[in-house]
C-alpha positions as CSV (number, residue, x, y, z in Angstrom):
1,M,49.7,18.3,-60.9
2,S,51.6,15.1,-61.2
3,S,53.1,13.1,-58.4
4,V,56.3,11.4,-57.8
5,S,57.5,8.0,-57.3
6,R,60.6,6.2,-56.1
7,G,62.7,3.9,-57.9
8,R,65.8,1.8,-57.8
9,S,65.5,-1.6,-56.1
10,V,68.1,-2.1,-53.5
11,L,69.0,-5.8,-53.6
12,A,70.7,-6.1,-50.3
13,A,68.4,-8.7,-48.7
14,A,69.8,-8.1,-45.2
15,A,69.4,-4.3,-45.4
16,M,66.3,-3.9,-43.4
17,A,65.5,-2.3,-40.0
18,V,63.4,-3.8,-37.2
19,V,62.0,-2.2,-34.1
20,L,60.0,-3.3,-31.1
21,A,56.3,-2.5,-31.2
22,V,56.1,0.5,-33.4
23,T,53.6,3.1,-34.2
24,A,52.7,4.2,-37.7
25,G,51.6,7.1,-39.5
26,A,53.1,10.4,-40.5
27,C,56.4,12.0,-40.0
28,G,57.9,13.3,-36.8
29,P,60.8,15.3,-35.4
30,A,64.3,14.6,-36.7
31,D,66.0,11.5,-35.3
32,E,69.6,11.1,-36.2
33,E,70.2,8.5,-33.5
34,T,67.5,6.0,-34.1
35,D,68.8,2.4,-33.5
36,T,67.3,0.2,-36.3
37,G,68.5,-3.0,-34.7
38,A,66.4,-3.1,-31.5
39,K,65.4,-6.5,-30.3
40,P,61.6,-7.2,-30.0
41,A,59.8,-8.6,-27.0
42,A,56.6,-10.6,-27.0
43,S,53.6,-9.2,-25.3
44,A,52.8,-10.4,-21.8
45,R,49.6,-12.3,-20.9
46,E,48.0,-12.9,-17.6
47,D,48.0,-16.7,-17.7
48,G,51.3,-16.9,-15.8
49,D,53.0,-18.8,-18.6
50,T,54.8,-16.1,-20.5
51,G,56.1,-13.9,-17.8
52,G,55.7,-10.2,-18.1
53,G,52.9,-8.4,-16.4
54,G,49.9,-6.1,-16.5
55,L,48.8,-3.0,-14.8
56,G,45.0,-2.8,-14.9
57,D,44.2,-2.0,-18.5
58,I,47.8,-1.9,-19.7
59,R,49.8,-5.0,-20.8
60,L,53.6,-4.9,-21.0
61,P,56.2,-7.0,-22.9
62,D,57.7,-9.9,-21.1
63,E,61.1,-8.2,-20.8
64,L,61.7,-4.5,-21.2
65,P,64.9,-3.5,-23.0
66,A,67.7,-2.2,-20.8
67,A,67.3,1.2,-22.2
68,L,63.8,1.4,-20.8
69,K,64.6,0.3,-17.2
70,D,63.0,3.6,-16.1
71,F,59.8,2.9,-18.0
72,D,56.8,3.6,-15.8
73,P,53.7,1.8,-17.0
74,E,51.4,3.9,-14.8
75,K,52.6,7.1,-16.3
76,W,52.5,5.6,-19.8
77,K,48.9,4.6,-19.4
78,N,48.0,8.0,-18.1
79,G,49.4,9.8,-21.1
80,E,53.2,10.0,-20.9
81,W,53.3,8.5,-24.4
82,K,52.2,12.0,-25.6
83,N,55.6,13.4,-24.6
84,W,57.4,13.9,-27.9
85,D,60.3,15.8,-26.4
86,R,63.2,15.1,-28.7
87,E,65.5,13.6,-26.1
88,D,62.9,11.3,-24.5
89,W,61.4,10.4,-27.9
90,L,64.8,9.3,-29.3
91,R,65.6,7.4,-26.2
92,E,62.4,5.5,-26.5
93,A,62.9,5.0,-30.2
94,K,66.0,3.0,-29.7
95,D,64.1,0.2,-28.0
96,F,60.5,1.0,-28.8
97,V,57.8,-0.6,-26.7
98,N,54.1,-0.5,-27.6
99,P,52.2,-1.5,-24.4
100,I,48.7,-2.5,-25.0
101,I,46.4,0.2,-23.5
102,E,43.0,-1.4,-23.5
103,G,40.3,1.0,-24.7
104,L,42.7,3.7,-25.9
105,W,41.4,3.4,-29.5
106,D,37.7,3.8,-28.9
107,P,35.3,4.5,-31.8
108,D,35.4,8.3,-31.3
109,R,39.2,8.4,-31.3
110,M,39.3,6.2,-34.4
111,K,36.8,8.5,-36.2
112,D,38.8,11.7,-35.4
113,A,42.2,10.4,-36.5
114,E,43.6,12.3,-39.5
115,E,45.0,11.2,-42.8
116,N,48.6,10.6,-43.4
117,D,49.1,12.3,-46.8
118,R,52.3,12.2,-48.8
119,Q,52.0,14.2,-52.0
120,V,54.4,15.0,-54.8
121,D,54.4,17.1,-57.8
122,D,56.0,17.2,-61.3
123,A,59.2,18.8,-59.9
124,D,59.9,15.6,-58.0
125,I,59.8,13.3,-60.9
126,G,62.9,12.2,-62.7
127,G,63.8,9.3,-64.9
128,G,63.2,8.9,-68.6
129,D,62.4,6.4,-71.2
130,G,64.3,3.2,-70.5
131,G,63.1,1.4,-73.6
132,G,62.2,-2.2,-72.9
133,S,63.4,-2.2,-69.3
134,D,61.2,-1.3,-66.3
135,E,64.1,0.4,-64.5
136,G,64.7,4.1,-64.9
137,V,61.4,4.6,-66.8
138,T,58.6,7.0,-66.3
139,D,55.5,6.4,-68.4
140,P,52.9,9.1,-69.2
141,D,50.6,10.1,-66.4
142,P,47.7,7.6,-66.2
143,A,44.1,8.8,-66.6
144,P,42.4,9.3,-63.3
145,K,40.3,6.4,-62.1
146,K,37.5,7.3,-59.7
147,A,37.8,5.4,-56.5
148,Q,34.8,3.2,-55.9
149,P,33.2,2.2,-52.6
150,V,33.8,-1.4,-51.6
151,Q,30.7,-3.4,-51.2
152,T,29.6,-4.1,-47.6
153,P,30.0,-6.0,-45.4
154,Y,33.8,-5.5,-45.8
155,R,34.5,-8.7,-43.7
156,E,33.0,-10.7,-46.6
157,N,34.1,-8.6,-49.7
158,A,37.6,-7.4,-48.6
159,P,38.3,-9.3,-45.4
160,A,42.1,-8.9,-45.4
161,V,41.9,-5.0,-45.6
162,G,41.8,-2.7,-42.6
163,K,42.9,0.6,-41.0
164,V,46.1,1.2,-39.2
165,F,45.9,3.8,-36.4
166,M,48.9,5.4,-34.7
167,D,49.9,8.4,-32.6
168,T,52.5,10.8,-33.9
169,P,53.9,14.2,-32.8
170,Q,51.2,15.7,-35.1
171,G,48.4,13.8,-33.4
172,A,46.4,10.6,-34.1
173,M,46.7,9.5,-37.7
174,V,45.6,6.7,-40.0
175,C,46.9,4.5,-42.7
176,S,45.6,1.3,-44.4
177,G,46.9,-2.2,-44.2
178,T,46.5,-5.8,-45.3
179,V,46.6,-9.2,-43.5
180,V,49.4,-11.2,-45.2
181,K,50.5,-14.8,-44.9
182,D,53.2,-15.9,-42.5
183,P,55.0,-18.9,-44.0
184,R,56.1,-20.0,-40.5
185,N,52.6,-19.8,-39.0
186,P,50.3,-21.2,-41.7
187,G,46.7,-20.5,-41.1
188,R,47.5,-18.4,-38.0
189,S,49.2,-15.3,-39.4
190,N,49.5,-12.1,-37.3
191,L,51.3,-10.1,-40.0
192,V,50.1,-6.9,-41.5
193,A,51.7,-5.2,-44.6
194,T,51.6,-1.4,-44.8
195,A,53.8,1.5,-45.8
196,G,57.1,2.3,-44.1
197,H,55.9,5.9,-43.5
198,C,53.0,4.3,-41.4
199,V,55.7,2.9,-39.1
200,H,58.6,5.4,-39.1
201,A,59.0,9.0,-40.0
202,G,62.1,8.4,-42.1
203,Q,65.3,10.5,-42.0
204,E,63.8,13.4,-40.0
205,G,62.0,11.3,-37.3
206,G,61.6,8.1,-35.4
207,W,59.1,5.4,-34.5
208,F,55.6,6.2,-33.7
209,R,53.4,5.0,-30.8
210,N,50.1,3.2,-30.0
211,V,50.0,1.4,-33.4
212,V,46.9,-0.8,-33.9
213,F,45.3,-2.5,-36.9
214,V,41.5,-2.8,-37.2
215,P,40.5,-5.3,-39.9
216,A,37.2,-4.4,-41.8
217,Y,36.9,-1.1,-39.9
218,N,33.3,0.3,-40.1
219,D,32.2,-3.0,-41.7
220,G,28.8,-1.6,-42.8
221,A,30.1,1.7,-44.2
222,L,28.2,3.8,-41.6
223,G,28.2,7.5,-41.9
224,A,29.6,9.9,-39.3
225,D,26.2,10.4,-37.6
226,E,25.5,6.6,-37.5
227,L,29.0,5.9,-36.1
228,E,28.2,8.1,-33.2
229,K,25.6,5.5,-32.1
230,A,27.4,2.4,-33.5
231,S,28.4,-0.5,-31.3
232,P,32.0,-1.5,-31.0
233,E,31.3,-4.6,-33.1
234,E,30.0,-2.4,-35.9
235,V,33.1,-0.2,-35.8
236,A,35.7,-3.1,-35.3
237,P,33.9,-6.4,-36.1
238,H,37.1,-8.4,-35.4
239,G,38.3,-6.2,-32.6
240,V,41.5,-4.2,-32.3
241,Y,45.0,-5.7,-32.9
242,W,48.0,-4.0,-31.3
243,A,51.5,-4.0,-32.9
244,T,53.9,-6.0,-30.8
245,W,56.7,-5.6,-33.3
246,A,57.4,-3.9,-36.6
247,A,60.0,-3.7,-39.3
248,T,60.7,-1.4,-42.2
249,T,63.6,-0.9,-44.6
250,D,66.9,0.8,-44.0
251,H,66.3,2.7,-47.2
252,W,63.0,4.2,-45.8
253,I,64.7,5.2,-42.5
254,A,67.7,6.7,-44.2
255,E,65.9,8.5,-47.1
256,G,62.2,8.8,-46.3
257,A,60.6,12.2,-45.8
258,R,57.3,13.5,-44.7
259,T,56.6,15.3,-48.1
260,G,57.6,14.4,-51.6
261,G,58.8,11.1,-52.9
262,A,62.1,10.5,-51.0
263,G,62.4,6.9,-49.8
264,A,59.2,5.8,-51.6
265,S,60.9,3.1,-53.6
266,Q,61.3,1.0,-50.4
267,D,58.3,2.4,-48.5
268,F,57.2,-0.9,-47.1
269,A,56.7,-2.3,-43.5
270,V,55.3,-5.3,-41.7
271,L,53.6,-5.3,-38.3
272,H,53.2,-8.3,-36.0
273,V,50.0,-7.9,-34.0
274,E,48.0,-9.5,-31.2
275,P,44.4,-8.9,-30.2
276,E,43.6,-6.3,-27.5
277,E,41.2,-8.8,-26.1
278,K,43.1,-11.4,-24.2
279,G,42.9,-14.9,-25.6
280,G,41.6,-13.7,-28.9
281,K,42.1,-15.5,-32.2
282,S,45.1,-14.9,-34.5
283,L,44.5,-12.3,-37.1
284,E,44.2,-14.7,-39.9
285,E,41.8,-16.9,-38.0
286,A,39.7,-13.9,-37.1
287,V,39.3,-12.5,-40.6
288,G,39.3,-15.9,-42.3
289,T,42.1,-15.1,-44.8
290,A,45.6,-13.8,-45.4
291,V,47.1,-12.7,-48.7
292,P,50.4,-14.1,-50.1
293,V,53.1,-11.5,-51.0
294,N,54.9,-11.6,-54.4
295,F,58.4,-10.4,-53.8
296,D,59.5,-11.1,-57.4
297,T,58.9,-7.5,-58.6
298,P,56.8,-8.5,-61.7
299,S,57.2,-6.3,-64.7
300,V,54.3,-4.0,-65.6
301,S,53.8,-6.1,-68.8
302,A,53.1,-9.1,-66.5
303,L,50.4,-7.2,-64.6
304,P,47.3,-6.7,-66.8
305,S,45.7,-4.9,-63.8
306,V,46.0,-4.3,-60.1
307,R,43.4,-3.3,-57.6
308,A,44.3,-1.0,-54.8
309,H,42.3,-0.8,-51.5
310,G,42.3,1.7,-48.8
311,Y,40.5,4.1,-46.5
312,P,41.0,7.6,-48.1
313,A,40.6,10.3,-45.4
314,A,41.4,13.6,-47.1
315,P,38.6,15.5,-48.9
316,P,36.4,14.6,-50.6
317,F,36.6,11.4,-48.5
318,D,36.2,11.2,-44.8
319,G,38.2,8.1,-43.9
320,L,35.2,6.2,-42.7
321,T,34.7,3.9,-45.7
322,M,36.8,1.6,-47.8
323,H,37.4,2.4,-51.5
324,T,39.2,0.7,-54.4
325,C,40.7,1.5,-57.8
326,T,41.5,-0.9,-60.6
327,D,44.0,0.0,-63.4
328,K,46.8,-1.3,-65.6
329,P,50.0,-0.2,-63.8
330,G,52.6,2.0,-65.4
331,R,56.1,2.9,-64.4
332,L,57.3,5.9,-62.3
333,T,60.9,6.8,-61.5
334,L,61.9,9.6,-59.2
335,S,65.6,9.8,-59.8
336,P,68.5,7.6,-61.0
337,S,69.3,6.8,-57.4
338,E,65.8,5.3,-56.8
339,S,64.2,2.2,-58.2
340,T,61.2,2.4,-60.5
341,M,57.7,2.2,-58.9
342,Y,54.3,1.1,-60.0
343,R,51.8,3.8,-60.7
344,I,48.0,3.7,-61.4
345,G,45.3,6.2,-62.0
346,C,43.3,6.6,-58.7
347,T,41.5,9.4,-56.9
348,M,42.0,8.1,-53.4
349,T,43.6,10.5,-51.0
350,G,45.7,10.5,-47.8
351,G,44.7,7.7,-45.4
352,S,44.9,5.2,-48.2
353,S,48.7,5.0,-47.6
354,G,49.8,1.5,-46.9
355,G,46.8,0.0,-48.5
356,G,47.4,-3.2,-50.5
357,W,47.7,-3.5,-54.3
358,F,46.4,-6.9,-55.5
359,A,47.1,-8.8,-58.7
360,Q,45.9,-12.2,-59.8
361,G,48.4,-14.9,-58.9
362,S,49.1,-18.1,-60.7
363,S,46.5,-19.9,-58.6
364,G,43.9,-17.4,-59.7
365,K,43.7,-15.9,-56.2
366,P,44.9,-12.4,-55.2
367,V,48.5,-11.7,-54.3
368,L,50.0,-8.5,-52.8
369,V,52.4,-6.8,-55.2
370,S,52.7,-3.3,-53.6
371,V,51.3,-0.9,-51.1
372,T,50.3,2.8,-51.6
373,S,53.2,5.1,-50.9
374,I,52.6,8.5,-52.6
375,G,50.0,10.4,-54.6
376,T,49.5,13.6,-56.6
377,L,48.6,17.0,-55.2
378,D,45.4,16.9,-57.2
379,H,44.7,13.2,-56.3
380,T,44.8,11.8,-59.9
381,W,47.2,8.8,-59.3
382,L,48.9,6.7,-56.7
383,A,52.3,5.0,-56.7
384,G,53.7,2.1,-54.8
385,P,57.1,0.3,-54.5
386,R,57.9,-2.9,-56.3
387,L,58.5,-5.5,-53.6
388,G,61.9,-7.1,-54.0
389,D,64.7,-8.4,-51.8
390,E,64.7,-5.6,-49.2
391,A,60.9,-5.9,-48.7
392,K,61.2,-9.7,-48.5
393,A,63.9,-9.3,-45.8
394,V,61.6,-7.2,-43.7
395,H,58.8,-9.8,-44.0
396,E,61.2,-12.6,-43.2
397,A,62.6,-10.9,-40.1
398,V,59.1,-10.6,-38.6
399,S,58.1,-14.1,-39.6
400,K,61.3,-15.7,-38.2
401,K,60.9,-13.9,-34.9
402,Y,57.5,-15.3,-34.3
403,A,58.0,-18.7,-35.8
404,G,55.8,-21.3,-34.2
């Protein structure tokens, strides 16, 4: 069966939503009251210079939002974050805090996290033949391209790619993500691009919890049995990076859904992260690279091919190894109210959501042009948003907050 995609580019550059230290992943309970304008706070350190505080193996933001004056770090550390009661969850969602709980994401918990799968079928696809324009067009279904394992070690062959882990009302889940450049912190970026649904549940939910990014997860492509005995360095060669802030689009929050293609045309998010290990390097310094983002929504004719990366976790994959697909993109439109998306043939499954789509830039080096948003029920293709003004506003908001 075919899958759907989202369409129409919303050109309101300011129309984006930000939230303090989010979690990513799948969808959760309905959230009609989520405040998308929450102010972020930097994570506290124990050097006495930045304020804030710690509690054993938990680190708090410098200043808790007023709405969280009753926040109890001891209870949070001991599992209160698992309380997804609607009233409490929505209260927290207005000013979301993501305290760093050292050791929470150990290798076993990472291995057991489930895929975040958003599937669509033919009934979801709208649009027609728009002639020479990319907008409003749905091209014929692409031929499936079998996902290929990425050569190991990942830290050398795909250093900017990693896994995003998060807790949701449905349990621990996974997405994929990419280290992207921060124009205000050259050479020291702490920004990760992923999908909006890896950050927020959309119109029927709120923000998730305990979001972390693990670059080059399972660097040597170890199997499940080998991972049982693997060292932390083999599982997370650069360590674990916690989200201290995140942003996604207003369109995703207003329209996004757990199933189908709603909101997919703006299904984009950016995380700001810091290392779980105190005093660790910036993300870009640790992995050795960061990828620039092209927000000019290049036409499909300008893209001879794109390469998508991710950690597919639904069968026949197990989420433990990185895969990639390369294809010439086509166009996919869900409805007249949605902008047209990119689509490629690819057999990657859930868990690859949020993984970067790379094209060759003018310098000859890779640039990010999309992220995986949706796929087919039979896993024959993937679709991702074209990144325009709204996605750029999300990236800019996070970059500006942490300038310098």
